[in-house]
N, C-alpha and C positions, 0 to 999 in steps of 0.2 A: 503495500497499499503506500501511496506514494503523497506527500507535503505537495501539497498545490498551493502553489510561490503566489498565483495571483489574484489569491482572497489576502494577502499585504496588500497588494495595490488599492485593492478594494478599498483596503484599511483606508490606505493613502489618499484615495477620492473625501476620504470622508470625512476627515480630518482638513484636509485643503476647504471644505465646504463652512467647518467650522470656526475657520480660519475668514475667510469674505466675512460671512456672517458678524462678525466680531470688527474687523477692520475695514471694509469695505462705507461710501456715505450707501445712504440705503436708496436712492433712486438705479444706483449702479446695476447693468442686468445683474454680474455674479451674487451677488449681495440675493438678490429675488429670486436664485436659479436657488441659492442656497434655505433659502426660504420654505421652497417646493422638496428640495431633494436632500427630507430631513438627514441630518448627519446623525444622530442618537437612536434611529428607527432603523439606521445602516448596522448599527454595530450590534443592535436590541438583533435581530434575525441573524446576521452573523452567529451573537453566544447561543444563540437557538438549536442553531443549527450544530454549531460547534457540541458541543454541549452533552447532547443531546446525543450525536452521534457516538461521543465515545462512553456517555454510562453506560449505554446500547449495547454497544461490544462489553463493556465488562460484565453489562448482565451476562452475558454471549461463558463470559472467563467465570462466574460463577458456575455456571449450570453446569459446567467443567470439568469441577471441581482446584481451577486452577487457582484459585482462589475466595476467601470467604465475605461475604458480605460487609461485613466490619472493614475487613479489606479494605474495598473499597470503596465504603464513606470515609476511613484514617485519607488512603490515597487521595484521595478528592478534594476535601480540604487542605491536607498539608499541602495540597503542587494552588492551589487558588490563595491560600497565602502568603505562600514563598512568590507565588507570582507577582502578585496585587498589591500585599500593606506595605514592605519597605518603603518606595516612591512616596504611596495613597499619604503614608502617619508625617516625609520627609516633606510635602511641602504641604502638609498641617501646620507644622514647627515653624518652617518658613514664612507662612503669609504668614502667623499671628506674631511673630518678630520682627518683620518689614510694615508690616503695614496698622502695627499696635492697636489693631480691635481688642475690646476684650476676651479673655481664657473663656469665657461662660459658652461665648457665641460659636465657640469649634465643639461645642460638644455633642449636636445630632451627628457632625461627621464623624466626631469617634465611637457614636453608638451607630452608625447607618444608617441613621433613622432622616436625615435631613427634607428628601422630599413629603414625607408627614410634615414636619412641621413649614418645610413651604405651602404645603396648602392647606393648614389651621391659620396658621399669619398672613396666607398671600403679599408671603414676602419673601426676597428672594436668599438672601444674608452676606458675609463675607465672601464663599467660595458660589457661588452659581450651580457652576459647571456639575459637581457634584451628586447631587441629584439623582445622574443616573450610574454612576456606582452603587449608592443606594438600593436603586434596582436591582439591579443583579444581583447585590449580596444577598437580599430576600426572595430571587429569584433561584440563587444558589439552594437556601435555606429549604422548601422545601419540591424542589425540582429530582433532587435524584430520589427524593422517597417517592414520585411518580414512578419515575421510571424504573427504580429498582426494585421496591418491592408490591405493586400493584399486581394482580394476574398479565400475563405477558397478552393475551385477548384485550384488556381494559386499556391499554395504553393507549392507542390510535384514538380510542375514544375520550381521555383524559386531554389526552394534547389536542381535538377536536375543540374539543368542550372548552378548553382554557382559550383560544381561538375565537371562542364563540360571548365568552364575557371580556376580551378585548375590546371584541365589537358595540359590545354592548352599553360597557362602560365612557365609549368615547362618544358616546348618543347621548348620553342623559345624565354626566359629568359638565360642566359648566368650562368651558376648553376658551385657551385663548382668542385673544386680546380681554373674554369676559372674567376668565377666573383661571386659575393656577391648579388645576386638578391633573391634567396632563402628566403631572409626576408621580402618580397613585400606580402601583405597580400594575392591577386590573386594570388600567388603564392602554398599561404599556405589554400586552398579555398577547394580542395580535401579532404584529411583530414577534416575539420570543416564539411564541404558539407555530410561525408558519416558515420559521427555520427548522423546528424542532420535526413541524409534518415530513416536511421534506428525508428530514436526518431521516428518519425511520421507516419513507418508502425508502432511500439509500439498501438501510444498511437490512431489514428485513420483505421484501420484495423490491427486490432488485430486476424482479422479472417483470415490474411495472413500473418502472422508471421511465421509459421512453415514452410512456402513453402521457405519464404527468408532466413530464418535460412538455411537450407538445401542445398539452393545457396550459400548464406555467408560459412558455411564448407568447397563448394568446391572452392568457392574461396581463401579462408585463405590456403588450402591445397599448390594447386597453385600458391600463390604468396610466402609462404615459403621454397620451392621448386627454384622459379625465384630468391627469397637473398641469396638460399645457393650456387644453380649456379653461382651469382654476385662474391659469397664472394669464392671464388674455383677455378674457371673454367674462370672469367671475362666475361663470358655471353655479348651480347648484349644489353643492353636496352629496352626493350618493355613496361613497367611500371616503373617510376618515384621509388628511394629508400621511397618517403614520403606516396607515394600513396599504396604501395606492405605492408608495415607496418599499414597503415590506414584499410587495407582489415584483415589483422590479429587480429588487432585491435574490430575494428569491429564485425567481428566475435565472439573474445572474450566477448565484450558486451551482444550479442542476450545468448550466451551460459550462462550466469550466468543468467539473463533474464528469462531463461526457464527452468534452472537446479538449478540455485542458491540454491533453499532451498532447494532441497533436498542430504541426508547424502551421502558421500561415491563420490568414484568418485577422482581420481589423481587431476587433475586440479581442483577440490573445495576444495584437501587438501590441494594444495600450496596458492590457493590467501583466504585460511584462516587460514593462520600459525598465530599468533601472534606478532613476532617482523615484519615479515611485514607489519602487519596492522600498526603497529605503526608509522613505517617508510612513507609509507604513509600517514599516520593520518601527522603528520610534515614536510611531502616532498618540502608544501610551504614555510619553512623555510628555507630546505637546499637548495633549490634551490636559494633564495634570497640571503643568507648568503656566501655561500659556493664561490664565488672569491672571493670577501674582504679576508676570513678567512684565505684561503688555500695560499692565496698571499702576507699578513701584516703579519699573526701568524708564519710561518714557522726562521724567524729573530730572534723571538722574543724564541723563544724555543732554538733555538743555542746561544744567549747571557745567559738564564735559565743553560743550559747544562754545562755554566764556571765554575760553583759554584757548581755543583755534584762531589763527590770524586772520581769516577769513569768514570770522560772527558774524557781520554785518551780513555779508551775502548769503547766510544759511539759516539763519534768526528764525527759530518760532516755523522751522520748515517743516510740514507734518511728513510729506511721504519720507524727508530722511529721515526725522523721528522714526516712522515707524519701521522704516528698514533696517536700520542698528538692533531695534526693539525684537522683531521676529531674527533677526539672523544671533540676535543669545539666545532669543527663547530654543531654535534649531540648535544650536552649540550645544545649551542644556540637558535639550531633549535625548542627543546623541553620546553628552555621555553617560544616562544616567541606564540609555538600553545599553552598552559598553560593559560600563564597573561596576550597576547596579541591577537591573530587568535579566541582561544574559547569563550573568554567574550565578541569581541564586536561581533563575530558572533551571540550568543544569546545573545545580546542587540536590535539587528537588529528584532528577531523574538516583540520583544515589540513594535518594529517601530510600523515596518507597517503592515497594515490591516489587522487583521484574517480572513479568507477566510475556510469556512467549507471544506473539500479534495469533490474532484468531484471523484463520480461515474466511472469506470471502471470495468464493473460486468466481462464484457466479452475479457478485455484486459486479457494477461499470468501475475501474483499475483507476479513477483517481480518489478515491476513497481516502482520507486521513486517516493520521493515528494522532499525531502529536505535535497536531497544527495551538495550542493554546490557545489565551484568552481576544474574546474577541472586545477590546478593548471598547468600554464606551467614553463616547463622548455629548457635547453638545449643543445647539447652537447658542444664539443671545438671551443672555437670560431671561427676557420678555416673550419668547417663541422660542417654540420646539414641534 
């Protein structure tokens, strides 16, 4: 089973949409596009697919008595902790020092309940983007129970139920610009569930994958047209933006599963572009650090400019200040990936119990085993 490299590029596209939404003027075309192609929903859909695929394979390993259910749970949470927590808690500490916010305001981030606090108070707090990580952590608490402990025949019905709960929640909860209920976990279940449903087909029903892939192609086309109509002509909502984005992303994942190892094609050319792959690899750091860097680095660079001989010609140059802040952000994210995230991810491979790969001879060849987390991200704090 091979590593689906194109999913790194998909992460890269998602984080670039996030940065466009945070840094560009509201009338800019890329800003408008970033509002329609939701960065968080790309990551949620990826996470649903990857986590469910890994858990389904672990369920097979349990059935073959190569590992215990308790061992699967232990490995699952240990790998998530080593992958996500060190950089996460580092940015909490750094933001507290750099901004001077009260320590109490960071309690929801320490407990991964910031999304519930945001919805209750209708206010974003010091680090708005981290609501997505709260959703992911809440998803991790119950999803292994669903996939590993439910009777096998019930799992696809449970996944479908989650998609339905997500769809229903988005219709009954007050969403932006009226309210902030879109940050609640049940409002994100359609994106997470659609990714999970594709994983179930790939792992458990590979004989039906070709048909599902064709259906997804049609749904992705319709979703793209609806998003275009919503952007240009303000069509009424048939499906919410989160669902439309998730359908396009699920089709893309299906494309990479079916054709990702075949040379040629525009889609593969875009999603194997090396700079985009690198951005995808460091996307977790970009996501975590971008709010703190963009909010604190700007005044530092302004003070630095005053010592330059050509200061008058660049004074208050927003494009230059933005460019410098982004360079700093990318450098920090790369260092985080190189010296913190990647070493700890490698460490997890030595700490978790080794398993012989599960044979999936009848599955499409592009199913992965160790792709890692789909890094959650966010759009502008008042949009998602």
